[in-house]
CHARMM-style PDB file with segment names, atoms N, HN, CA, C and O in Angstrom:
ATOM      1  N   MET     1      -9.679  21.015  23.392  1.00  0.00      PROA
ATOM      2  CA  MET     1     -10.538  20.311  22.332  1.00  0.00      PROA
ATOM      3  C   MET     1      -9.898  19.554  21.352  1.00  0.00      PROA
ATOM      4  O   MET     1     -10.093  19.673  20.142  1.00  0.00      PROA
ATOM      5  N   SER     2      -9.114  18.756  21.904  1.00  0.00      PROA
ATOM      6  HN  SER     2      -8.956  18.660  22.886  1.00  0.00      PROA
ATOM      7  CA  SER     2      -8.839  17.712  21.442  1.00  0.00      PROA
ATOM      8  C   SER     2      -9.095  16.467  20.974  1.00  0.00      PROA
ATOM      9  O   SER     2      -9.406  15.571  21.759  1.00  0.00      PROA
ATOM     10  N   GLY     3      -8.956  16.171  19.105  1.00  0.00      PROA
ATOM     11  HN  GLY     3      -8.703  16.899  18.468  1.00  0.00      PROA
ATOM     12  CA  GLY     3      -9.643  15.136  18.900  1.00  0.00      PROA
ATOM     13  C   GLY     3     -11.256  15.514  18.168  1.00  0.00      PROA
ATOM     14  O   GLY     3     -11.988  14.636  17.709  1.00  0.00      PROA
ATOM     15  N   VAL     4     -11.597  16.978  18.181  1.00  0.00      PROA
ATOM     16  HN  VAL     4     -11.003  17.691  18.553  1.00  0.00      PROA
ATOM     17  CA  VAL     4     -12.656  17.330  17.572  1.00  0.00      PROA
ATOM     18  C   VAL     4     -12.477  17.723  16.498  1.00  0.00      PROA
ATOM     19  O   VAL     4     -11.446  18.324  16.198  1.00  0.00      PROA
ATOM     20  N   VAL     5     -13.776  17.392  15.365  1.00  0.00      PROA
ATOM     21  HN  VAL     5     -14.614  16.904  15.609  1.00  0.00      PROA
ATOM     22  CA  VAL     5     -13.477  17.727  14.177  1.00  0.00      PROA
ATOM     23  C   VAL     5     -14.298  19.536  14.160  1.00  0.00      PROA
ATOM     24  O   VAL     5     -15.468  19.797  14.439  1.00  0.00      PROA
ATOM     25  N   SER     6     -13.667  20.095  13.918  1.00  0.00      PROA
ATOM     26  HN  SER     6     -12.717  19.883  13.691  1.00  0.00      PROA
ATOM     27  CA  SER     6     -14.606  21.870  13.893  1.00  0.00      PROA
ATOM     28  C   SER     6     -15.433  21.745  12.715  1.00  0.00      PROA
ATOM     29  O   SER     6     -15.241  21.311  11.579  1.00  0.00      PROA
ATOM     30  N   SER     7     -16.235  22.165  13.219  1.00  0.00      PROA
ATOM     31  HN  SER     7     -16.391  22.518  14.142  1.00  0.00      PROA
ATOM     32  CA  SER     7     -17.702  22.164  12.339  1.00  0.00      PROA
ATOM     33  C   SER     7     -17.100  23.857  11.619  1.00  0.00      PROA
ATOM     34  O   SER     7     -17.960  24.279  10.847  1.00  0.00      PROA
ATOM     35  N   ASN     8     -16.455  24.363  11.676  1.00  0.00      PROA
ATOM     36  HN  ASN     8     -15.756  24.020  12.303  1.00  0.00      PROA
ATOM     37  CA  ASN     8     -16.333  25.626  11.001  1.00  0.00      PROA
ATOM     38  C   ASN     8     -15.300  24.882   9.510  1.00  0.00      PROA
ATOM     39  O   ASN     8     -14.266  24.227   9.380  1.00  0.00      PROA
ATOM     40  N   SER     9     -16.517  25.578   8.487  1.00  0.00      PROA
ATOM     41  HN  SER     9     -17.357  26.111   8.592  1.00  0.00      PROA
ATOM     42  CA  SER     9     -15.584  25.039   6.979  1.00  0.00      PROA
ATOM     43  C   SER     9     -14.667  26.054   6.793  1.00  0.00      PROA
ATOM     44  O   SER     9     -13.928  25.866   5.828  1.00  0.00      PROA
ATOM     45  N   ASN    10     -14.464  27.174   7.478  1.00  0.00      PROA
ATOM     46  HN  ASN    10     -15.065  27.327   8.262  1.00  0.00      PROA
ATOM     47  CA  ASN    10     -13.320  27.853   7.461  1.00  0.00      PROA
ATOM     48  C   ASN    10     -12.020  27.622   7.992  1.00  0.00      PROA
ATOM     49  O   ASN    10     -11.063  28.346   7.716  1.00  0.00      PROA
ATOM     50  N   ASP    11     -11.974  26.925   8.524  1.00  0.00      PROA
ATOM     51  HN  ASP    11     -12.751  26.336   8.749  1.00  0.00      PROA
ATOM     52  CA  ASP    11     -10.706  25.964   9.268  1.00  0.00      PROA
ATOM     53  C   ASP    11     -10.137  25.455   8.617  1.00  0.00      PROA
ATOM     54  O   ASP    11     -10.652  24.502   8.032  1.00  0.00      PROA
ATOM     55  N   PRO    12      -8.863  25.783   8.378  1.00  0.00      PROA
ATOM     56  CA  PRO    12      -7.817  25.129   7.429  1.00  0.00      PROA
ATOM     57  C   PRO    12      -7.555  23.954   7.823  1.00  0.00      PROA
ATOM     58  O   PRO    12      -6.641  23.649   7.057  1.00  0.00      PROA
ATOM     59  N   ARG    13      -7.711  23.142   8.441  1.00  0.00      PROA
ATOM     60  HN  ARG    13      -8.454  23.391   9.062  1.00  0.00      PROA
ATOM     61  CA  ARG    13      -8.055  21.603   8.674  1.00  0.00      PROA
ATOM     62  C   ARG    13      -8.860  21.005   7.731  1.00  0.00      PROA
ATOM     63  O   ARG    13      -8.591  20.146   6.892  1.00  0.00      PROA
ATOM     64  N   VAL    14     -10.189  21.750   8.064  1.00  0.00      PROA
ATOM     65  HN  VAL    14     -10.408  22.449   8.746  1.00  0.00      PROA
ATOM     66  CA  VAL    14     -11.135  21.230   7.128  1.00  0.00      PROA
ATOM     67  C   VAL    14     -11.374  21.121   6.107  1.00  0.00      PROA
ATOM     68  O   VAL    14     -12.047  20.200   5.644  1.00  0.00      PROA
ATOM     69  N   ILE    15     -10.863  22.074   5.459  1.00  0.00      PROA
ATOM     70  HN  ILE    15     -10.316  22.822   5.835  1.00  0.00      PROA
ATOM     71  CA  ILE    15     -10.139  22.740   4.193  1.00  0.00      PROA
ATOM     72  C   ILE    15      -9.481  21.524   3.516  1.00  0.00      PROA
ATOM     73  O   ILE    15      -9.826  20.832   2.558  1.00  0.00      PROA
ATOM     74  N   ARG    16      -8.452  21.500   4.310  1.00  0.00      PROA
ATOM     75  HN  ARG    16      -8.172  22.062   5.088  1.00  0.00      PROA
ATOM     76  CA  ARG    16      -7.476  20.544   3.644  1.00  0.00      PROA
ATOM     77  C   ARG    16      -7.787  19.386   3.742  1.00  0.00      PROA
ATOM     78  O   ARG    16      -7.434  18.721   2.768  1.00  0.00      PROA
ATOM     79  N   THR    17      -8.542  18.598   4.866  1.00  0.00      PROA
ATOM     80  HN  THR    17      -8.828  19.139   5.657  1.00  0.00      PROA
ATOM     81  CA  THR    17      -9.598  17.290   4.993  1.00  0.00      PROA
ATOM     82  C   THR    17      -9.968  17.168   3.273  1.00  0.00      PROA
ATOM     83  O   THR    17      -9.520  16.459   2.372  1.00  0.00      PROA
ATOM     84  N   ARG    18     -11.053  18.279   3.338  1.00  0.00      PROA
ATOM     85  HN  ARG    18     -11.416  18.856   4.070  1.00  0.00      PROA
ATOM     86  CA  ARG    18     -11.699  18.081   2.396  1.00  0.00      PROA
ATOM     87  C   ARG    18     -11.218  17.752   1.383  1.00  0.00      PROA
ATOM     88  O   ARG    18     -11.687  16.765   0.816  1.00  0.00      PROA
ATOM     89  N   GLN    19      -9.983  18.553   0.738  1.00  0.00      PROA
ATOM     90  HN  GLN    19      -9.602  19.355   1.198  1.00  0.00      PROA
ATOM     91  CA  GLN    19      -9.405  18.551  -0.348  1.00  0.00      PROA
ATOM     92  C   GLN    19      -8.686  17.264  -0.630  1.00  0.00      PROA
ATOM     93  O   GLN    19      -8.660  16.779  -1.762  1.00  0.00      PROA
ATOM     94  N   LEU    20      -7.935  16.555   0.711  1.00  0.00      PROA
ATOM     95  HN  LEU    20      -7.956  16.949   1.630  1.00  0.00      PROA
ATOM     96  CA  LEU    20      -7.592  15.593   0.210  1.00  0.00      PROA
ATOM     97  C   LEU    20      -8.765  14.295   0.097  1.00  0.00      PROA
ATOM     98  O   LEU    20      -8.332  13.249  -0.387  1.00  0.00      PROA
ATOM     99  N   ILE    21     -10.127  14.323   0.496  1.00  0.00      PROA
ATOM    100  HN  ILE    21     -10.479  15.172   0.890  1.00  0.00      PROA
ATOM    101  CA  ILE    21     -10.765  13.365   0.354  1.00  0.00      PROA
ATOM    102  C   ILE    21     -11.107  13.474  -1.288  1.00  0.00      PROA
ATOM    103  O   ILE    21     -10.823  12.618  -2.127  1.00  0.00      PROA
ATOM    104  N   LEU    22     -11.592  14.379  -1.457  1.00  0.00      PROA
ATOM    105  HN  LEU    22     -11.823  15.074  -0.776  1.00  0.00      PROA
ATOM    106  CA  LEU    22     -12.049  14.720  -2.693  1.00  0.00      PROA
ATOM    107  C   LEU    22     -10.734  14.442  -3.934  1.00  0.00      PROA
ATOM    108  O   LEU    22     -11.079  13.930  -4.999  1.00  0.00      PROA
ATOM    109  N   ASP    23      -9.579  14.727  -3.765  1.00  0.00      PROA
ATOM    110  HN  ASP    23      -9.298  15.143  -2.900  1.00  0.00      PROA
ATOM    111  CA  ASP    23      -8.594  14.084  -4.631  1.00  0.00      PROA
ATOM    112  C   ASP    23      -8.474  12.715  -4.518  1.00  0.00      PROA
ATOM    113  O   ASP    23      -8.669  12.140  -5.589  1.00  0.00      PROA
ATOM    114  N   ALA    24      -8.218  12.001  -3.583  1.00  0.00      PROA
ATOM    115  HN  ALA    24      -8.060  12.468  -2.713  1.00  0.00      PROA
ATOM    116  CA  ALA    24      -8.627  10.893  -3.611  1.00  0.00      PROA
ATOM    117  C   ALA    24      -9.766  10.146  -4.656  1.00  0.00      PROA
ATOM    118  O   ALA    24      -9.661   9.683  -5.792  1.00  0.00      PROA
ATOM    119  N   PHE    25     -10.764  10.250  -3.812  1.00  0.00      PROA
ATOM    120  HN  PHE    25     -10.849  10.626  -2.889  1.00  0.00      PROA
ATOM    121  CA  PHE    25     -11.785   9.817  -4.759  1.00  0.00      PROA
ATOM    122  C   PHE    25     -11.941  10.181  -6.026  1.00  0.00      PROA
ATOM    123  O   PHE    25     -12.693   9.497  -6.721  1.00  0.00      PROA
ATOM    124  N   LEU    26     -11.366  11.166  -6.520  1.00  0.00      PROA
ATOM    125  HN  LEU    26     -10.755  11.721  -5.956  1.00  0.00      PROA
ATOM    126  CA  LEU    26     -11.321  11.463  -7.852  1.00  0.00      PROA
ATOM    127  C   LEU    26     -10.586  10.661  -8.416  1.00  0.00      PROA
ATOM    128  O   LEU    26     -10.866   9.939  -9.373  1.00  0.00      PROA
ATOM    129  N   TYR    27      -9.012  10.801  -7.503  1.00  0.00      PROA
ATOM    130  HN  TYR    27      -8.784  11.387  -6.725  1.00  0.00      PROA
ATOM    131  CA  TYR    27      -8.141   9.660  -8.352  1.00  0.00      PROA
ATOM    132  C   TYR    27      -8.700   8.284  -8.273  1.00  0.00      PROA
ATOM    133  O   TYR    27      -7.994   7.422  -8.797  1.00  0.00      PROA
ATOM    134  N   HSD    28      -9.372   8.046  -7.947  1.00  0.00      PROA
ATOM    135  HN  HSD    28      -9.946   8.746  -7.522  1.00  0.00      PROA
ATOM    136  CA  HSD    28      -9.818   6.268  -7.824  1.00  0.00      PROA
ATOM    137  C   HSD    28     -10.974   6.263  -8.763  1.00  0.00      PROA
ATOM    138  O   HSD    28     -11.484   5.187  -9.074  1.00  0.00      PROA
ATOM    139  N   LEU    29     -11.552   7.711  -9.375  1.00  0.00      PROA
ATOM    140  HN  LEU    29     -11.137   8.585  -9.123  1.00  0.00      PROA
ATOM    141  CA  LEU    29     -12.807   7.297 -10.180  1.00  0.00      PROA
ATOM    142  C   LEU    29     -12.017   7.586 -11.525  1.00  0.00      PROA
ATOM    143  O   LEU    29     -12.743   7.461 -12.512  1.00  0.00      PROA
ATOM    144  N   SER    30     -11.110   7.832 -11.718  1.00  0.00      PROA
ATOM    145  HN  SER    30     -10.521   7.934 -10.917  1.00  0.00      PROA
ATOM    146  CA  SER    30     -10.150   7.717 -13.011  1.00  0.00      PROA
ATOM    147  C   SER    30      -9.656   6.218 -13.084  1.00  0.00      PROA
ATOM    148  O   SER    30      -9.357   5.702 -14.161  1.00  0.00      PROA
ATOM    149  N   LEU    31      -9.599   5.669 -12.094  1.00  0.00      PROA
ATOM    150  HN  LEU    31      -9.842   6.088 -11.220  1.00  0.00      PROA
ATOM    151  CA  LEU    31      -9.134   4.210 -12.363  1.00  0.00      PROA
ATOM    152  C   LEU    31     -10.149   3.071 -12.368  1.00  0.00      PROA
ATOM    153  O   LEU    31     -10.017   2.039 -13.026  1.00  0.00      PROA
ATOM    154  N   LYS    32     -11.064   3.331 -11.655  1.00  0.00      PROA
ATOM    155  HN  LYS    32     -11.171   4.170 -11.121  1.00  0.00      PROA
ATOM    156  CA  LYS    32     -12.431   2.439 -11.617  1.00  0.00      PROA
ATOM    157  C   LYS    32     -13.548   2.969 -11.748  1.00  0.00      PROA
ATOM    158  O   LYS    32     -13.654   4.182 -11.929  1.00  0.00      PROA
ATOM    159  N   ASN    33     -14.511   2.214 -11.683  1.00  0.00      PROA
ATOM    160  HN  ASN    33     -14.425   1.229 -11.536  1.00  0.00      PROA
ATOM    161  CA  ASN    33     -15.650   2.082 -11.596  1.00  0.00      PROA
ATOM    162  C   ASN    33     -16.411   2.954 -10.230  1.00  0.00      PROA
ATOM    163  O   ASN    33     -15.922   2.879  -9.103  1.00  0.00      PROA
ATOM    164  N   PHE    34     -17.475   3.651 -10.481  1.00  0.00      PROA
ATOM    165  HN  PHE    34     -17.872   3.712 -11.397  1.00  0.00      PROA
ATOM    166  CA  PHE    34     -17.886   4.559  -8.913  1.00  0.00      PROA
ATOM    167  C   PHE    34     -18.438   3.309  -7.891  1.00  0.00      PROA
ATOM    168  O   PHE    34     -17.962   3.252  -6.757  1.00  0.00      PROA
ATOM    169  N   ASN    35     -19.279   2.484  -8.248  1.00  0.00      PROA
ATOM    170  HN  ASN    35     -19.666   2.531  -9.169  1.00  0.00      PROA
ATOM    171  CA  ASN    35     -19.231   1.338  -7.728  1.00  0.00      PROA
ATOM    172  C   ASN    35     -18.474   0.343  -7.383  1.00  0.00      PROA
ATOM    173  O   ASN    35     -18.802  -0.780  -6.999  1.00  0.00      PROA
ATOM    174  N   SER    36     -17.337   0.851  -7.554  1.00  0.00      PROA
ATOM    175  HN  SER    36     -17.071   1.763  -7.866  1.00  0.00      PROA
ATOM    176  CA  SER    36     -15.753  -0.103  -7.393  1.00  0.00      PROA
ATOM    177  C   SER    36     -15.321   0.690  -5.988  1.00  0.00      PROA
ATOM    178  O   SER    36     -14.915  -0.043  -5.087  1.00  0.00      PROA
ATOM    179  N   ILE    37     -15.357   1.658  -5.810  1.00  0.00      PROA
ATOM    180  HN  ILE    37     -15.688   2.253  -6.543  1.00  0.00      PROA
ATOM    181  CA  ILE    37     -14.810   2.627  -4.975  1.00  0.00      PROA
ATOM    182  C   ILE    37     -14.906   2.582  -3.624  1.00  0.00      PROA
ATOM    183  O   ILE    37     -15.935   3.187  -3.324  1.00  0.00      PROA
ATOM    184  N   THR    38     -14.245   2.089  -2.457  1.00  0.00      PROA
ATOM    185  HN  THR    38     -13.409   1.598  -2.701  1.00  0.00      PROA
ATOM    186  CA  THR    38     -14.449   2.000  -1.320  1.00  0.00      PROA
ATOM    187  C   THR    38     -14.166   2.942  -0.329  1.00  0.00      PROA
ATOM    188  O   THR    38     -13.406   3.841  -0.689  1.00  0.00      PROA
ATOM    189  N   ILE    39     -14.741   2.996   1.309  1.00  0.00      PROA
ATOM    190  HN  ILE    39     -15.358   2.266   1.602  1.00  0.00      PROA
ATOM    191  CA  ILE    39     -14.126   4.205   2.060  1.00  0.00      PROA
ATOM    192  C   ILE    39     -12.474   3.640   2.371  1.00  0.00      PROA
ATOM    193  O   ILE    39     -11.539   4.375   2.686  1.00  0.00      PROA
ATOM    194  N   GLN    40     -12.427   2.533   2.237  1.00  0.00      PROA
ATOM    195  HN  GLN    40     -13.187   1.935   1.981  1.00  0.00      PROA
ATOM    196  CA  GLN    40     -10.858   2.184   2.512  1.00  0.00      PROA
ATOM    197  C   GLN    40      -9.857   2.641   1.496  1.00  0.00      PROA
ATOM    198  O   GLN    40      -8.743   3.094   1.754  1.00  0.00      PROA
ATOM    199  N   ASN    41     -10.523   2.425   0.001  1.00  0.00      PROA
ATOM    200  HN  ASN    41     -11.428   2.057  -0.209  1.00  0.00      PROA
ATOM    201  CA  ASN    41      -9.439   3.394  -0.966  1.00  0.00      PROA
ATOM    202  C   ASN    41      -9.031   4.586  -0.709  1.00  0.00      PROA
ATOM    203  O   ASN    41      -7.904   5.071  -0.609  1.00  0.00      PROA
ATOM    204  N   ILE    42     -10.600   5.219  -0.564  1.00  0.00      PROA
ATOM    205  HN  ILE    42     -11.516   4.825  -0.645  1.00  0.00      PROA
ATOM    206  CA  ILE    42     -10.272   6.557  -0.156  1.00  0.00      PROA
ATOM    207  C   ILE    42      -9.193   7.112   1.000  1.00  0.00      PROA
ATOM    208  O   ILE    42      -8.267   7.918   0.912  1.00  0.00      PROA
ATOM    209  N   THR    43      -9.579   6.536   1.827  1.00  0.00      PROA
ATOM    210  HN  THR    43     -10.331   5.881   1.898  1.00  0.00      PROA
ATOM    211  CA  THR    43      -8.908   7.086   3.376  1.00  0.00      PROA
ATOM    212  C   THR    43      -7.536   6.511   2.957  1.00  0.00      PROA
ATOM    213  O   THR    43      -6.534   7.223   3.027  1.00  0.00      PROA
ATOM    214  N   GLU    44      -7.478   5.292   2.544  1.00  0.00      PROA
ATOM    215  HN  GLU    44      -8.292   4.714   2.487  1.00  0.00      PROA
ATOM    216  CA  GLU    44      -5.787   5.052   2.334  1.00  0.00      PROA
ATOM    217  C   GLU    44      -5.191   6.078   1.173  1.00  0.00      PROA
ATOM    218  O   GLU    44      -3.985   6.296   1.295  1.00  0.00      PROA
ATOM    219  N   GLN    45      -5.641   6.529   0.417  1.00  0.00      PROA
ATOM    220  HN  GLN    45      -6.621   6.352   0.318  1.00  0.00      PROA
ATOM    221  CA  GLN    45      -5.219   7.632  -0.658  1.00  0.00      PROA
ATOM    222  C   GLN    45      -4.966   8.553  -0.092  1.00  0.00      PROA
ATOM    223  O   GLN    45      -3.844   9.044  -0.211  1.00  0.00      PROA
ATOM    224  N   ALA    46      -5.963   9.139   0.762  1.00  0.00      PROA
ATOM    225  HN  ALA    46      -6.875   8.740   0.859  1.00  0.00      PROA
ATOM    226  CA  ALA    46      -5.943  10.657   1.377  1.00  0.00      PROA
ATOM    227  C   ALA    46      -5.061  10.721   2.328  1.00  0.00      PROA
ATOM    228  O   ALA    46      -4.732  11.824   2.765  1.00  0.00      PROA
ATOM    229  N   THR    47      -4.469   9.458   2.867  1.00  0.00      PROA
ATOM    230  HN  THR    47      -4.736   8.562   2.512  1.00  0.00      PROA
ATOM    231  CA  THR    47      -3.721   9.727   4.220  1.00  0.00      PROA
ATOM    232  C   THR    47      -4.620   9.887   5.321  1.00  0.00      PROA
ATOM    233  O   THR    47      -4.111  10.803   5.967  1.00  0.00      PROA
ATOM    234  N   ILE    48      -5.781   9.484   5.974  1.00  0.00      PROA
ATOM    235  HN  ILE    48      -6.195   8.740   5.448  1.00  0.00      PROA
ATOM    236  CA  ILE    48      -6.412  10.104   6.612  1.00  0.00      PROA
ATOM    237  C   ILE    48      -6.739   8.883   7.517  1.00  0.00      PROA
ATOM    238  O   ILE    48      -6.382   7.777   7.112  1.00  0.00      PROA
ATOM    239  N   ASN    49      -7.436   8.996   8.799  1.00  0.00      PROA
ATOM    240  HN  ASN    49      -7.726   9.895   9.128  1.00  0.00      PROA
ATOM    241  CA  ASN    49      -7.989   7.815   9.638  1.00  0.00      PROA
ATOM    242  C   ASN    49      -9.433   7.866   8.861  1.00  0.00      PROA
ATOM    243  O   ASN    49     -10.002   8.858   8.406  1.00  0.00      PROA
ATOM    244  N   ARG    50      -9.821   6.592   8.848  1.00  0.00      PROA
ATOM    245  HN  ARG    50      -9.359   5.786   9.218  1.00  0.00      PROA
ATOM    246  CA  ARG    50     -11.215   6.116   8.732  1.00  0.00      PROA
ATOM    247  C   ARG    50     -12.236   6.796   9.642  1.00  0.00      PROA
ATOM    248  O   ARG    50     -13.404   6.744   9.257  1.00  0.00      PROA
ATOM    249  N   ALA    51     -12.002   7.365  10.679  1.00  0.00      PROA
ATOM    250  HN  ALA    51     -11.054   7.407  10.992  1.00  0.00      PROA
ATOM    251  CA  ALA    51     -13.012   8.034  11.709  1.00  0.00      PROA
ATOM    252  C   ALA    51     -13.317   9.391  11.101  1.00  0.00      PROA
ATOM    253  O   ALA    51     -14.304  10.109  10.947  1.00  0.00      PROA
ATOM    254  N   ILE    52     -12.052   9.413  10.834  1.00  0.00      PROA
ATOM    255  HN  ILE    52     -11.250   8.830  10.959  1.00  0.00      PROA
ATOM    256  CA  ILE    52     -12.072  10.867  10.085  1.00  0.00      PROA
ATOM    257  C   ILE    52     -12.970  11.546   9.210  1.00  0.00      PROA
ATOM    258  O   ILE    52     -13.255  12.741   9.125  1.00  0.00      PROA
ATOM    259  N   LEU    53     -13.406  10.427   8.502  1.00  0.00      PROA
ATOM    260  HN  LEU    53     -13.175   9.457   8.572  1.00  0.00      PROA
ATOM    261  CA  LEU    53     -14.330  10.560   7.228  1.00  0.00      PROA
ATOM    262  C   LEU    53     -15.572  10.715   7.241  1.00  0.00      PROA
ATOM    263  O   LEU    53     -16.233  11.106   6.279  1.00  0.00      PROA
ATOM    264  N   ARG    54     -16.088  10.362   8.559  1.00  0.00      PROA
ATOM    265  HN  ARG    54     -15.551  10.044   9.341  1.00  0.00      PROA
ATOM    266  CA  ARG    54     -17.482  10.324   8.934  1.00  0.00      PROA
ATOM    267  C   ARG    54     -18.642  11.398   9.109  1.00  0.00      PROA
ATOM    268  O   ARG    54     -19.851  11.284   8.908  1.00  0.00      PROA
ATOM    269  N   PRO    55     -17.555  12.945   9.739  1.00  0.00      PROA
ATOM    270  CA  PRO    55     -18.115  14.106   9.577  1.00  0.00      PROA
ATOM    271  C   PRO    55     -18.369  14.532   8.362  1.00  0.00      PROA
ATOM    272  O   PRO    55     -19.329  15.218   8.014  1.00  0.00      PROA
ATOM    273  N   PHE    56     -17.334  14.044   7.582  1.00  0.00      PROA
ATOM    274  HN  PHE    56     -16.553  13.487   7.865  1.00  0.00      PROA
ATOM    275  CA  PHE    56     -17.385  14.744   6.369  1.00  0.00      PROA
ATOM    276  C   PHE    56     -18.396  14.219   5.112  1.00  0.00      PROA
ATOM    277  O   PHE    56     -18.577  14.719   4.001  1.00  0.00      PROA
ATOM    278  N   SER    57     -18.837  13.307   5.583  1.00  0.00      PROA
ATOM    279  HN  SER    57     -18.690  12.901   6.485  1.00  0.00      PROA
ATOM    280  CA  SER    57     -19.857  12.789   4.842  1.00  0.00      PROA
ATOM    281  C   SER    57     -21.388  12.947   4.782  1.00  0.00      PROA
ATOM    282  O   SER    57     -22.249  12.361   4.128  1.00  0.00      PROA
ATOM    283  N   GLY    58     -21.429  13.903   5.654  1.00  0.00      PROA
ATOM    284  HN  GLY    58     -20.729  14.379   6.186  1.00  0.00      PROA
ATOM    285  CA  GLY    58     -23.562  14.419   5.609  1.00  0.00      PROA
ATOM    286  C   GLY    58     -23.036  15.943   4.826  1.00  0.00      PROA
ATOM    287  OT1 GLY    58     -23.869  16.788   4.498  1.00  0.00      PROA
TER     288      GLY     58
END
């Protein structure tokens, strides 16, 4: 099942990715207005591919 994001919220990869996204978001929130933060800002800071963010947005 290569390339498939696990829906198991206990999967260490999912936990790590969620934390990277949250940390990146909070970092940018400390620098600028909420409405100025972009997906690109978050994915670059979190060092994740933009396509990875989609399953976590729901």
